Structure formats: structure tokens, C-alpha cells
N, C-alpha and C positions, 0 to 999 in steps of 0.2 A: 900407796902403803900405806894413808892413814883411811882409805876410805876401806882395806881393808880389817885393818885393827878394829874401823868401828864396826863392821861387819861382827867380828869375830866376838866384842863383845855382845854385843847385840843379840846373837845367839842361845850365847852363854847364859847374857842374864835370861833369856824369854827360856831356854830349856831349861834352868835351875828353878825359875820361878814357877812354870807347870809344872813341872816335878813335887814340888813340895805341895801345892795347891791341892792337886791330883793325890798327893798321899795324904794328907790331913781330910779330904772329902774324903775318900776311902775308909779313914777310920771313925769318921763320926756319921756317915749316909750309908757308907757303902755303895758301889757305881754297879752292881750286877744283883739281878734279880734271881732269886732262887733257885736251884737245878729242878725245882718241880715246874714251876712254871715257865722255865726254860723250853722244858720238854714240851707242854701241853698245850703250847703255841702263846705268844706275847699278847694274844689282841683282847683276851678276857679280860685276864688279871691288870695291862697295862689300860686299857681303853672303857673294859665295860661291858664291848660289844665287838661280836665276830666284823671284820675286818674286809672278809667279801662275803657276806653269809650267801650266794645264790653260788659261789664255787664248790661244792662240794664232789670228796673222793669218794664214788663209786661208781660198779662196773656198768658200762653202759646197757643197754635193754639189746636183747638180741634184736628184734627189730629194725632198731637204728644201726646196728650192725651191718645188717644184710642189708638194708635201703644206701648207707656209705660205702659197701663192695659195689652196689650194682652202678651206684652212681660214676665210680671210678671207673668202672670196666666200660 
């Protein structure tokens, strides 16, 4: 029973302390990026460079698609 009281006290203290700490940090510093930065991707605003520069969202050329279908068949 004593251990249960200790665990409950610890969880209550840690929760309360963390909640207050994050609340104060949110007031003075903010914990989220702007909506524009989040939509634009966070690599450039946060790090100043692309995280995966070789990964580009682009359609595959028709030659590669045809070669891939031939290799599968």
C-alpha cells in the first residue's frame, strides 16, 4: 500500500510539474511552428536545408515505366 501511495504521489507531481513547465514555455517561447512553415515542410525553416534532396515528387518518365512493366512481365 505504501508503494501505491508513493507511485501515485510521484505521478501526480511529475504530471503537475510537466504541465506547468510546458504551459510557461508555451507562453514565452511557443511550442509549435507557424502554419506556413508546417505546410511548406519543416526541413528548410528548421534546418536550413532539405532533409532528402534526392527524393523528389515527380512523375516517372515513360521509358522507366515501360522498362519496369517489361521487367515484371
